[in-house]
PDB file of N, CA, C and O in Angstrom:
ATOM      1  N   UNK A   1     143.820 131.600 163.137  1.00  0.00           N
ATOM      2  CA  UNK A   1     144.710 130.282 163.481  1.00  0.00           C
ATOM      3  C   UNK A   1     146.293 131.015 163.283  1.00  0.00           C
ATOM      4  O   UNK A   1     146.530 131.927 162.491  1.00  0.00           O
ATOM      5  N   UNK A   2     147.356 130.329 164.271  1.00  0.00           N
ATOM      6  CA  UNK A   2     148.378 130.728 164.478  1.00  0.00           C
ATOM      7  C   UNK A   2     149.333 129.630 163.724  1.00  0.00           C
ATOM      8  O   UNK A   2     148.876 128.503 163.914  1.00  0.00           O
ATOM      9  N   UNK A   3     150.291 129.623 163.081  1.00  0.00           N
ATOM     10  CA  UNK A   3     151.131 128.637 162.623  1.00  0.00           C
ATOM     11  C   UNK A   3     152.543 128.916 162.491  1.00  0.00           C
ATOM     12  O   UNK A   3     152.958 129.913 161.900  1.00  0.00           O
ATOM     13  N   UNK A   4     153.308 128.025 163.046  1.00  0.00           N
ATOM     14  CA  UNK A   4     154.960 128.102 162.882  1.00  0.00           C
ATOM     15  C   UNK A   4     155.215 126.760 161.794  1.00  0.00           C
ATOM     16  O   UNK A   4     154.815 125.598 161.849  1.00  0.00           O
ATOM     17  N   UNK A   5     155.863 127.314 161.035  1.00  0.00           N
ATOM     18  CA  UNK A   5     156.215 126.530 159.857  1.00  0.00           C
ATOM     19  C   UNK A   5     157.980 126.523 159.916  1.00  0.00           C
ATOM     20  O   UNK A   5     158.685 127.439 159.494  1.00  0.00           O
ATOM     21  N   UNK A   6     158.359 125.536 160.406  1.00  0.00           N
ATOM     22  CA  UNK A   6     159.897 125.206 160.452  1.00  0.00           C
ATOM     23  C   UNK A   6     160.738 126.055 161.091  1.00  0.00           C
ATOM     24  O   UNK A   6     161.872 126.293 160.676  1.00  0.00           O
ATOM     25  N   UNK A   7     160.276 126.522 162.053  1.00  0.00           N
ATOM     26  CA  UNK A   7     160.912 127.686 162.689  1.00  0.00           C
ATOM     27  C   UNK A   7     162.280 127.327 163.453  1.00  0.00           C
ATOM     28  O   UNK A   7     162.318 126.246 164.040  1.00  0.00           O
ATOM     29  N   UNK A   8     163.242 128.047 163.476  1.00  0.00           N
ATOM     30  CA  UNK A   8     164.352 127.866 164.198  1.00  0.00           C
ATOM     31  C   UNK A   8     164.786 129.039 164.796  1.00  0.00           C
ATOM     32  O   UNK A   8     164.677 130.146 164.269  1.00  0.00           O
ATOM     33  N   UNK A   9     165.378 128.778 166.113  1.00  0.00           N
ATOM     34  CA  UNK A   9     165.767 130.214 166.889  1.00  0.00           C
ATOM     35  C   UNK A   9     167.032 130.098 167.420  1.00  0.00           C
ATOM     36  O   UNK A   9     167.058 129.314 168.369  1.00  0.00           O
ATOM     37  N   UNK A  10     167.923 130.521 167.188  1.00  0.00           N
ATOM     38  CA  UNK A  10     169.354 130.483 167.389  1.00  0.00           C
ATOM     39  C   UNK A  10     170.045 131.943 167.928  1.00  0.00           C
ATOM     40  O   UNK A  10     169.793 133.074 167.513  1.00  0.00           O
ATOM     41  N   UNK A  11     170.909 131.575 168.890  1.00  0.00           N
ATOM     42  CA  UNK A  11     171.683 132.658 169.472  1.00  0.00           C
ATOM     43  C   UNK A  11     173.217 132.547 169.453  1.00  0.00           C
ATOM     44  O   UNK A  11     173.861 132.061 170.383  1.00  0.00           O
ATOM     45  N   UNK A  12     173.715 133.005 168.393  1.00  0.00           N
ATOM     46  CA  UNK A  12     174.977 132.661 168.081  1.00  0.00           C
ATOM     47  C   UNK A  12     174.799 131.141 167.464  1.00  0.00           C
ATOM     48  O   UNK A  12     173.808 130.777 166.831  1.00  0.00           O
ATOM     49  N   UNK A  13     175.788 130.438 167.726  1.00  0.00           N
ATOM     50  CA  UNK A  13     175.867 128.709 167.297  1.00  0.00           C
ATOM     51  C   UNK A  13     174.752 127.927 168.140  1.00  0.00           C
ATOM     52  O   UNK A  13     174.284 126.826 167.850  1.00  0.00           O
ATOM     53  N   UNK A  14     174.420 128.730 169.250  1.00  0.00           N
ATOM     54  CA  UNK A  14     173.387 127.709 170.017  1.00  0.00           C
ATOM     55  C   UNK A  14     171.952 127.749 169.504  1.00  0.00           C
ATOM     56  O   UNK A  14     171.349 128.819 169.431  1.00  0.00           O
ATOM     57  N   UNK A  15     171.440 126.668 169.173  1.00  0.00           N
ATOM     58  CA  UNK A  15     169.887 126.519 168.700  1.00  0.00           C
ATOM     59  C   UNK A  15     169.092 126.471 169.789  1.00  0.00           C
ATOM     60  O   UNK A  15     169.185 125.499 170.540  1.00  0.00           O
ATOM     61  N   UNK A  16     168.202 127.485 170.052  1.00  0.00           N
ATOM     62  CA  UNK A  16     167.347 127.219 171.341  1.00  0.00           C
ATOM     63  C   UNK A  16     165.960 126.436 170.743  1.00  0.00           C
ATOM     64  O   UNK A  16     165.142 125.902 171.493  1.00  0.00           O
ATOM     65  N   UNK A  17     165.853 126.457 169.461  1.00  0.00           N
ATOM     66  CA  UNK A  17     164.660 125.844 168.917  1.00  0.00           C
ATOM     67  C   UNK A  17     165.157 125.218 167.585  1.00  0.00           C
ATOM     68  O   UNK A  17     165.992 125.863 166.951  1.00  0.00           O
ATOM     69  N   UNK A  18     164.715 123.986 167.080  1.00  0.00           N
ATOM     70  CA  UNK A  18     165.063 123.687 165.603  1.00  0.00           C
ATOM     71  C   UNK A  18     164.099 123.077 164.853  1.00  0.00           C
ATOM     72  O   UNK A  18     163.635 122.026 165.296  1.00  0.00           O
ATOM     73  N   UNK A  19     163.729 123.469 163.898  1.00  0.00           N
ATOM     74  CA  UNK A  19     162.697 123.069 163.082  1.00  0.00           C
ATOM     75  C   UNK A  19     161.185 122.703 163.543  1.00  0.00           C
ATOM     76  O   UNK A  19     160.653 121.594 163.479  1.00  0.00           O
ATOM     77  N   UNK A  20     160.696 123.769 163.964  1.00  0.00           N
ATOM     78  CA  UNK A  20     159.556 123.347 164.936  1.00  0.00           C
ATOM     79  C   UNK A  20     158.302 123.832 164.009  1.00  0.00           C
ATOM     80  O   UNK A  20     158.343 124.878 163.362  1.00  0.00           O
ATOM     81  N   UNK A  21     157.353 123.079 164.021  1.00  0.00           N
ATOM     82  CA  UNK A  21     156.153 123.308 163.005  1.00  0.00           C
ATOM     83  C   UNK A  21     154.867 122.977 164.066  1.00  0.00           C
ATOM     84  O   UNK A  21     154.790 121.960 164.755  1.00  0.00           O
ATOM     85  N   UNK A  22     154.031 123.910 164.034  1.00  0.00           N
ATOM     86  CA  UNK A  22     152.551 123.655 164.720  1.00  0.00           C
ATOM     87  C   UNK A  22     151.573 124.308 164.227  1.00  0.00           C
ATOM     88  O   UNK A  22     151.873 125.116 163.348  1.00  0.00           O
ATOM     89  N   UNK A  23     150.052 124.181 164.630  1.00  0.00           N
ATOM     90  CA  UNK A  23     149.165 125.078 164.329  1.00  0.00           C
ATOM     91  C   UNK A  23     148.330 125.160 165.417  1.00  0.00           C
ATOM     92  O   UNK A  23     147.980 124.108 165.951  1.00  0.00           O
ATOM     93  N   UNK A  24     147.914 126.304 165.880  1.00  0.00           N
ATOM     94  CA  UNK A  24     146.969 126.702 166.912  1.00  0.00           C
ATOM     95  C   UNK A  24     145.721 127.216 166.464  1.00  0.00           C
ATOM     96  O   UNK A  24     145.602 128.344 165.985  1.00  0.00           O
ATOM     97  N   UNK A  25     144.657 126.294 166.631  1.00  0.00           N
ATOM     98  CA  UNK A  25     143.238 126.918 166.009  1.00  0.00           C
ATOM     99  C   UNK A  25     142.679 127.741 167.056  1.00  0.00           C
ATOM    100  O   UNK A  25     142.800 127.593 168.272  1.00  0.00           O
ATOM    101  N   UNK A  26     141.861 128.899 166.223  1.00  0.00           N
ATOM    102  CA  UNK A  26     141.090 129.832 167.145  1.00  0.00           C
ATOM    103  C   UNK A  26     140.103 129.214 168.276  1.00  0.00           C
ATOM    104  O   UNK A  26     139.326 128.290 168.036  1.00  0.00           O
ATOM    105  N   UNK A  27     140.200 129.681 169.212  1.00  0.00           N
ATOM    106  CA  UNK A  27     139.260 129.146 170.141  1.00  0.00           C
ATOM    107  C   UNK A  27     139.731 127.745 170.982  1.00  0.00           C
ATOM    108  O   UNK A  27     138.990 127.259 171.837  1.00  0.00           O
ATOM    109  N   UNK A  28     140.960 127.195 170.663  1.00  0.00           N
ATOM    110  CA  UNK A  28     141.546 126.024 171.340  1.00  0.00           C
ATOM    111  C   UNK A  28     142.229 126.436 172.328  1.00  0.00           C
ATOM    112  O   UNK A  28     142.723 127.561 172.254  1.00  0.00           O
ATOM    113  N   UNK A  29     142.455 125.531 173.644  1.00  0.00           N
ATOM    114  CA  UNK A  29     143.189 125.724 174.676  1.00  0.00           C
ATOM    115  C   UNK A  29     144.475 124.865 174.329  1.00  0.00           C
ATOM    116  O   UNK A  29     144.362 123.723 173.883  1.00  0.00           O
ATOM    117  N   UNK A  30     145.483 125.358 174.513  1.00  0.00           N
ATOM    118  CA  UNK A  30     146.507 124.639 174.058  1.00  0.00           C
ATOM    119  C   UNK A  30     147.605 124.628 175.283  1.00  0.00           C
ATOM    120  O   UNK A  30     147.325 125.467 176.139  1.00  0.00           O
ATOM    121  N   UNK A  31     148.725 123.909 175.542  1.00  0.00           N
ATOM    122  CA  UNK A  31     149.580 123.834 176.832  1.00  0.00           C
ATOM    123  C   UNK A  31     150.997 123.631 176.275  1.00  0.00           C
ATOM    124  O   UNK A  31     151.213 122.712 175.484  1.00  0.00           O
ATOM    125  N   UNK A  32     151.824 124.348 176.615  1.00  0.00           N
ATOM    126  CA  UNK A  32     153.157 124.089 176.015  1.00  0.00           C
ATOM    127  C   UNK A  32     154.251 123.989 177.629  1.00  0.00           C
ATOM    128  O   UNK A  32     154.572 124.920 178.369  1.00  0.00           O
ATOM    129  N   UNK A  33     154.638 122.341 177.755  1.00  0.00           N
ATOM    130  CA  UNK A  33     155.083 121.983 178.755  1.00  0.00           C
ATOM    131  C   UNK A  33     156.517 121.634 178.220  1.00  0.00           C
ATOM    132  O   UNK A  33     156.763 121.210 177.090  1.00  0.00           O
ATOM    133  N   UNK A  34     157.296 121.850 179.080  1.00  0.00           N
ATOM    134  CA  UNK A  34     158.729 121.160 179.016  1.00  0.00           C
ATOM    135  C   UNK A  34     159.775 121.570 180.338  1.00  0.00           C
ATOM    136  O   UNK A  34     159.463 122.323 181.260  1.00  0.00           O
ATOM    137  N   UNK A  35     160.784 121.031 180.209  1.00  0.00           N
ATOM    138  CA  UNK A  35     161.856 121.239 181.457  1.00  0.00           C
ATOM    139  C   UNK A  35     162.371 122.675 181.322  1.00  0.00           C
ATOM    140  O   UNK A  35     162.085 123.340 180.326  1.00  0.00           O
ATOM    141  N   UNK A  36     163.021 123.090 182.175  1.00  0.00           N
ATOM    142  CA  UNK A  36     163.577 124.269 182.245  1.00  0.00           C
ATOM    143  C   UNK A  36     164.712 124.182 181.227  1.00  0.00           C
ATOM    144  O   UNK A  36     165.532 123.317 180.919  1.00  0.00           O
ATOM    145  N   UNK A  37     164.405 125.541 180.790  1.00  0.00           N
ATOM    146  CA  UNK A  37     165.478 125.882 179.093  1.00  0.00           C
ATOM    147  C   UNK A  37     165.446 124.828 177.882  1.00  0.00           C
ATOM    148  O   UNK A  37     166.445 124.495 177.246  1.00  0.00           O
ATOM    149  N   UNK A  38     164.267 124.401 177.682  1.00  0.00           N
ATOM    150  CA  UNK A  38     163.843 123.621 176.713  1.00  0.00           C
ATOM    151  C   UNK A  38     163.154 124.454 175.522  1.00  0.00           C
ATOM    152  O   UNK A  38     162.641 123.885 174.559  1.00  0.00           O
ATOM    153  N   UNK A  39     163.184 125.739 175.660  1.00  0.00           N
ATOM    154  CA  UNK A  39     162.724 126.521 174.836  1.00  0.00           C
ATOM    155  C   UNK A  39     161.030 127.028 174.759  1.00  0.00           C
ATOM    156  O   UNK A  39     160.504 127.427 173.720  1.00  0.00           O
ATOM    157  N   UNK A  40     160.521 126.944 175.722  1.00  0.00           N
ATOM    158  CA  UNK A  40     159.111 127.105 175.783  1.00  0.00           C
ATOM    159  C   UNK A  40     158.926 128.746 175.259  1.00  0.00           C
ATOM    160  O   UNK A  40     158.360 129.197 174.263  1.00  0.00           O
ATOM    161  N   UNK A  41     159.723 129.481 176.475  1.00  0.00           N
ATOM    162  CA  UNK A  41     159.725 131.202 176.316  1.00  0.00           C
ATOM    163  C   UNK A  41     160.197 131.492 174.927  1.00  0.00           C
ATOM    164  O   UNK A  41     159.623 132.317 174.216  1.00  0.00           O
ATOM    165  N   UNK A  42     161.139 130.881 174.583  1.00  0.00           N
ATOM    166  CA  UNK A  42     161.861 131.432 173.208  1.00  0.00           C
ATOM    167  C   UNK A  42     160.616 131.066 172.062  1.00  0.00           C
ATOM    168  O   UNK A  42     160.455 131.835 171.114  1.00  0.00           O
ATOM    169  N   UNK A  43     159.907 130.063 172.189  1.00  0.00           N
ATOM    170  CA  UNK A  43     158.787 129.463 171.319  1.00  0.00           C
ATOM    171  C   UNK A  43     157.757 130.575 171.141  1.00  0.00           C
ATOM    172  O   UNK A  43     157.410 131.093 170.080  1.00  0.00           O
ATOM    173  N   UNK A  44     157.327 130.849 172.393  1.00  0.00           N
ATOM    174  CA  UNK A  44     156.383 131.886 172.786  1.00  0.00           C
ATOM    175  C   UNK A  44     156.809 133.127 172.314  1.00  0.00           C
ATOM    176  O   UNK A  44     155.929 133.633 171.619  1.00  0.00           O
ATOM    177  N   UNK A  45     157.901 133.885 172.422  1.00  0.00           N
ATOM    178  CA  UNK A  45     158.665 134.903 172.008  1.00  0.00           C
ATOM    179  C   UNK A  45     158.455 134.860 170.409  1.00  0.00           C
ATOM    180  O   UNK A  45     157.956 135.864 169.900  1.00  0.00           O
ATOM    181  N   UNK A  46     158.750 133.923 169.693  1.00  0.00           N
ATOM    182  CA  UNK A  46     158.785 133.758 168.260  1.00  0.00           C
ATOM    183  C   UNK A  46     157.187 134.294 167.905  1.00  0.00           C
ATOM    184  O   UNK A  46     156.888 135.325 167.302  1.00  0.00           O
ATOM    185  N   UNK A  47     156.173 133.158 168.529  1.00  0.00           N
ATOM    186  CA  UNK A  47     154.917 133.599 168.149  1.00  0.00           C
ATOM    187  C   UNK A  47     154.064 134.886 168.104  1.00  0.00           C
ATOM    188  O   UNK A  47     153.176 135.268 167.342  1.00  0.00           O
ATOM    189  N   UNK A  48     154.762 135.513 169.394  1.00  0.00           N
ATOM    190  CA  UNK A  48     154.524 136.935 169.578  1.00  0.00           C
ATOM    191  C   UNK A  48     154.898 137.828 168.790  1.00  0.00           C
ATOM    192  O   UNK A  48     154.353 138.923 168.649  1.00  0.00           O
ATOM    193  N   UNK A  49     156.036 137.349 168.110  1.00  0.00           N
ATOM    194  CA  UNK A  49     156.742 138.625 167.378  1.00  0.00           C
ATOM    195  C   UNK A  49     157.793 139.088 168.061  1.00  0.00           C
ATOM    196  O   UNK A  49     158.543 139.802 167.396  1.00  0.00           O
ATOM    197  N   UNK A  50     158.097 138.903 169.218  1.00  0.00           N
ATOM    198  CA  UNK A  50     159.074 139.589 170.197  1.00  0.00           C
ATOM    199  C   UNK A  50     160.528 139.068 169.569  1.00  0.00           C
ATOM    200  O   UNK A  50     161.517 139.597 170.077  1.00  0.00           O
ATOM    201  N   UNK A  51     160.709 138.308 168.753  1.00  0.00           N
ATOM    202  CA  UNK A  51     162.011 137.621 168.506  1.00  0.00           C
ATOM    203  C   UNK A  51     161.585 137.294 167.014  1.00  0.00           C
ATOM    204  O   UNK A  51     160.407 137.095 166.717  1.00  0.00           O
ATOM    205  N   UNK A  52     162.695 137.250 166.032  1.00  0.00           N
ATOM    206  CA  UNK A  52     162.565 136.792 165.000  1.00  0.00           C
ATOM    207  C   UNK A  52     163.032 135.385 164.613  1.00  0.00           C
ATOM    208  O   UNK A  52     164.114 135.087 165.119  1.00  0.00           O
ATOM    209  N   UNK A  53     162.463 134.435 163.822  1.00  0.00           N
ATOM    210  CA  UNK A  53     163.256 133.250 163.544  1.00  0.00           C
ATOM    211  C   UNK A  53     164.343 133.174 162.890  1.00  0.00           C
ATOM    212  O   UNK A  53     164.410 134.043 162.020  1.00  0.00           O
ATOM    213  N   UNK A  54     165.424 132.339 162.957  1.00  0.00           N
ATOM    214  CA  UNK A  54     166.681 132.476 162.217  1.00  0.00           C
ATOM    215  C   UNK A  54     166.228 131.817 160.956  1.00  0.00           C
ATOM    216  O   UNK A  54     166.919 132.063 159.967  1.00  0.00           O
ATOM    217  N   UNK A  55     165.148 130.985 160.792  1.00  0.00           N
ATOM    218  CA  UNK A  55     164.883 130.398 159.671  1.00  0.00           C
ATOM    219  C   UNK A  55     163.231 130.173 159.835  1.00  0.00           C
ATOM    220  O   UNK A  55     162.819 130.357 160.980  1.00  0.00           O
ATOM    221  N   UNK A  56     162.382 129.853 158.977  1.00  0.00           N
ATOM    222  CA  UNK A  56     161.106 129.691 158.959  1.00  0.00           C
ATOM    223  C   UNK A  56     160.083 130.448 158.927  1.00  0.00           C
ATOM    224  O   UNK A  56     160.457 131.467 158.346  1.00  0.00           O
ATOM    225  N   UNK A  57     158.757 130.572 159.277  1.00  0.00           N
ATOM    226  CA  UNK A  57     157.964 131.517 159.163  1.00  0.00           C
ATOM    227  C   UNK A  57     156.797 131.536 160.281  1.00  0.00           C
ATOM    228  O   UNK A  57     156.426 130.492 160.816  1.00  0.00           O
ATOM    229  N   UNK A  58     156.290 132.696 160.571  1.00  0.00           N
ATOM    230  CA  UNK A  58     155.321 132.559 161.290  1.00  0.00           C
ATOM    231  C   UNK A  58     153.996 133.320 160.637  1.00  0.00           C
ATOM    232  O   UNK A  58     153.947 134.444 160.138  1.00  0.00           O
ATOM    233  N   UNK A  59     152.902 132.304 160.812  1.00  0.00           N
ATOM    234  CA  UNK A  59     151.558 132.753 160.096  1.00  0.00           C
ATOM    235  C   UNK A  59     150.588 132.932 160.858  1.00  0.00           C
ATOM    236  O   UNK A  59     150.338 132.153 161.779  1.00  0.00           O
ATOM    237  N   UNK A  60     149.856 134.032 160.584  1.00  0.00           N
ATOM    238  CA  UNK A  60     148.331 134.316 161.355  1.00  0.00           C
ATOM    239  C   UNK A  60     147.130 134.579 160.798  1.00  0.00           C
ATOM    240  O   UNK A  60     147.079 135.676 160.242  1.00  0.00           O
ATOM    241  N   UNK A  61     146.221 133.974 160.770  1.00  0.00           N
ATOM    242  CA  UNK A  61     145.190 133.836 159.734  1.00  0.00           C
ATOM    243  C   UNK A  61     145.407 133.672 158.362  1.00  0.00           C
ATOM    244  O   UNK A  61     144.694 134.290 157.571  1.00  0.00           O
ATOM    245  N   UNK A  62     146.205 132.999 158.010  1.00  0.00           N
ATOM    246  CA  UNK A  62     146.563 132.811 156.671  1.00  0.00           C
ATOM    247  C   UNK A  62     147.875 133.869 155.917  1.00  0.00           C
ATOM    248  O   UNK A  62     148.353 133.744 154.789  1.00  0.00           O
ATOM    249  N   UNK A  63     148.208 134.859 156.932  1.00  0.00           N
ATOM    250  CA  UNK A  63     149.219 135.806 156.164  1.00  0.00           C
ATOM    251  C   UNK A  63     150.340 135.364 157.011  1.00  0.00           C
ATOM    252  O   UNK A  63     150.246 134.950 158.166  1.00  0.00           O
ATOM    253  N   UNK A  64     151.401 135.496 156.315  1.00  0.00           N
ATOM    254  CA  UNK A  64     152.925 135.459 156.825  1.00  0.00           C
ATOM    255  C   UNK A  64     153.054 136.792 157.335  1.00  0.00           C
ATOM    256  O   UNK A  64     153.015 137.809 156.644  1.00  0.00           O
ATOM    257  N   UNK A  65     153.258 136.724 158.970  1.00  0.00           N
ATOM    258  CA  UNK A  65     153.499 137.750 159.534  1.00  0.00           C
ATOM    259  C   UNK A  65     154.991 137.746 160.222  1.00  0.00           C
ATOM    260  O   UNK A  65     155.127 138.225 161.348  1.00  0.00           O
ATOM    261  N   UNK A  66     156.146 137.170 159.481  1.00  0.00           N
ATOM    262  CA  UNK A  66     157.235 136.695 159.974  1.00  0.00           C
ATOM    263  C   UNK A  66     158.149 138.281 160.070  1.00  0.00           C
ATOM    264  O   UNK A  66     158.902 138.564 161.001  1.00  0.00           O
ATOM    265  N   UNK A  67     157.927 138.970 159.151  1.00  0.00           N
ATOM    266  CA  UNK A  67     158.764 140.177 159.336  1.00  0.00           C
ATOM    267  C   UNK A  67     157.797 141.654 159.718  1.00  0.00           C
ATOM    268  O   UNK A  67     158.160 142.825 159.612  1.00  0.00           O
ATOM    269  N   UNK A  68     156.832 141.260 160.058  1.00  0.00           N
ATOM    270  CA  UNK A  68     155.729 142.237 160.422  1.00  0.00           C
ATOM    271  C   UNK A  68     156.184 142.837 162.024  1.00  0.00           C
ATOM    272  O   UNK A  68     156.582 142.125 162.946  1.00  0.00           O
ATOM    273  N   UNK A  69     156.024 144.184 162.059  1.00  0.00           N
ATOM    274  CA  UNK A  69     156.332 144.364 163.574  1.00  0.00           C
ATOM    275  C   UNK A  69     155.168 144.135 164.345  1.00  0.00           C
ATOM    276  O   UNK A  69     153.991 144.120 163.984  1.00  0.00           O
ATOM    277  N   UNK A  70     155.870 143.890 165.902  1.00  0.00           N
ATOM    278  CA  UNK A  70     155.077 143.095 166.886  1.00  0.00           C
ATOM    279  C   UNK A  70     153.539 143.912 167.032  1.00  0.00           C
ATOM    280  O   UNK A  70     152.539 143.261 167.335  1.00  0.00           O
ATOM    281  N   UNK A  71     153.480 145.222 166.813  1.00  0.00           N
ATOM    282  CA  UNK A  71     152.277 145.750 167.102  1.00  0.00           C
ATOM    283  C   UNK A  71     151.279 145.816 165.998  1.00  0.00           C
ATOM    284  O   UNK A  71     150.295 146.514 166.244  1.00  0.00           O
ATOM    285  N   UNK A  72     151.320 145.312 164.987  1.00  0.00           N
ATOM    286  CA  UNK A  72     150.475 144.890 163.773  1.00  0.00           C
ATOM    287  C   UNK A  72     150.247 143.283 163.609  1.00  0.00           C
ATOM    288  O   UNK A  72     149.621 142.808 162.662  1.00  0.00           O
ATOM    289  N   UNK A  73     150.780 142.576 164.559  1.00  0.00           N
ATOM    290  CA  UNK A  73     150.283 141.094 164.531  1.00  0.00           C
ATOM    291  C   UNK A  73     149.032 140.714 165.136  1.00  0.00           C
ATOM    292  O   UNK A  73     148.531 139.670 164.717  1.00  0.00           O
ATOM    293  N   UNK A  74     148.389 141.393 166.092  1.00  0.00           N
ATOM    294  CA  UNK A  74     147.028 141.183 166.951  1.00  0.00           C
ATOM    295  C   UNK A  74     147.490 139.754 167.623  1.00  0.00           C
ATOM    296  O   UNK A  74     146.678 138.840 167.765  1.00  0.00           O
ATOM    297  N   UNK A  75     148.821 139.647 168.010  1.00  0.00           N
ATOM    298  CA  UNK A  75     148.820 138.640 169.149  1.00  0.00           C
ATOM    299  C   UNK A  75     149.464 139.134 170.190  1.00  0.00           C
ATOM    300  O   UNK A  75     150.055 140.195 169.987  1.00  0.00           O
ATOM    301  N   UNK A  76     149.530 138.592 171.425  1.00  0.00           N
ATOM    302  CA  UNK A  76     150.305 138.885 172.532  1.00  0.00           C
ATOM    303  C   UNK A  76     150.607 138.072 173.462  1.00  0.00           C
ATOM    304  O   UNK A  76     149.931 137.044 173.447  1.00  0.00           O
ATOM    305  N   UNK A  77     151.541 138.167 174.448  1.00  0.00           N
ATOM    306  CA  UNK A  77     152.051 137.364 175.247  1.00  0.00           C
ATOM    307  C   UNK A  77     152.107 137.994 176.767  1.00  0.00           C
ATOM    308  O   UNK A  77     152.622 139.059 177.110  1.00  0.00           O
ATOM    309  N   UNK A  78     151.371 136.943 177.637  1.00  0.00           N
ATOM    310  CA  UNK A  78     151.221 137.631 178.934  1.00  0.00           C
ATOM    311  C   UNK A  78     152.257 136.551 179.876  1.00  0.00           C
ATOM    312  O   UNK A  78     152.338 135.334 179.716  1.00  0.00           O
ATOM    313  N   UNK A  79     152.942 137.316 180.802  1.00  0.00           N
ATOM    314  CA  UNK A  79     153.839 136.750 181.541  1.00  0.00           C
ATOM    315  C   UNK A  79     153.380 136.069 182.666  1.00  0.00           C
ATOM    316  O   UNK A  79     152.401 136.577 183.212  1.00  0.00           O
ATOM    317  N   UNK A  80     153.838 135.039 183.159  1.00  0.00           N
ATOM    318  CA  UNK A  80     153.102 134.296 184.462  1.00  0.00           C
ATOM    319  C   UNK A  80     153.491 134.843 185.525  1.00  0.00           C
ATOM    320  O   UNK A  80     152.928 134.515 186.570  1.00  0.00           O
ATOM    321  N   UNK A  81     154.577 135.844 185.553  1.00  0.00           N
ATOM    322  CA  UNK A  81     155.046 136.467 186.821  1.00  0.00           C
ATOM    323  C   UNK A  81     154.770 137.812 186.512  1.00  0.00           C
ATOM    324  O   UNK A  81     154.864 138.218 185.354  1.00  0.00           O
ATOM    325  N   UNK A  82     154.358 138.710 187.667  1.00  0.00           N
ATOM    326  CA  UNK A  82     154.239 140.316 187.595  1.00  0.00           C
ATOM    327  C   UNK A  82     155.333 140.875 186.949  1.00  0.00           C
ATOM    328  O   UNK A  82     156.359 140.420 187.454  1.00  0.00           O
ATOM    329  N   UNK A  83     155.587 141.731 185.975  1.00  0.00           N
ATOM    330  CA  UNK A  83     156.774 142.462 185.690  1.00  0.00           C
ATOM    331  C   UNK A  83     156.438 143.751 185.680  1.00  0.00           C
ATOM    332  O   UNK A  83     155.419 144.145 185.113  1.00  0.00           O
ATOM    333  N   UNK A  84     157.430 144.689 186.435  1.00  0.00           N
ATOM    334  CA  UNK A  84     157.260 145.994 186.889  1.00  0.00           C
ATOM    335  C   UNK A  84     158.184 146.529 185.843  1.00  0.00           C
ATOM    336  O   UNK A  84     159.303 146.023 185.919  1.00  0.00           O
ATOM    337  N   UNK A  85     158.017 147.506 184.781  1.00  0.00           N
ATOM    338  CA  UNK A  85     159.022 148.214 183.976  1.00  0.00           C
ATOM    339  C   UNK A  85     158.574 149.614 184.824  1.00  0.00           C
ATOM    340  O   UNK A  85     157.580 150.038 185.412  1.00  0.00           O
ATOM    341  N   UNK A  86     160.044 150.087 184.484  1.00  0.00           N
ATOM    342  CA  UNK A  86     160.003 151.568 184.971  1.00  0.00           C
ATOM    343  C   UNK A  86     159.491 152.676 184.177  1.00  0.00           C
ATOM    344  O   UNK A  86     159.494 153.818 184.637  1.00  0.00           O
TER     345      UNK A  86
END
């Protein structure tokens, strides 16, 4: 199970996500929809551990992984479009 508890993501004074909580169950199919610049990618980056929340916490299987390095989270993010890194 992946949980976000009251997460906020801000860049400077600009809040991209404010006080979002959600729970995703193992094996469930979930869809994240919203208009351009609504915070979808920011939310996914918080879940994957690529960004840290300004406040709130990220939980995976009952453990707080908010401060854990991305490689220890057992969560990944797959981009919609192919990205070629040098």
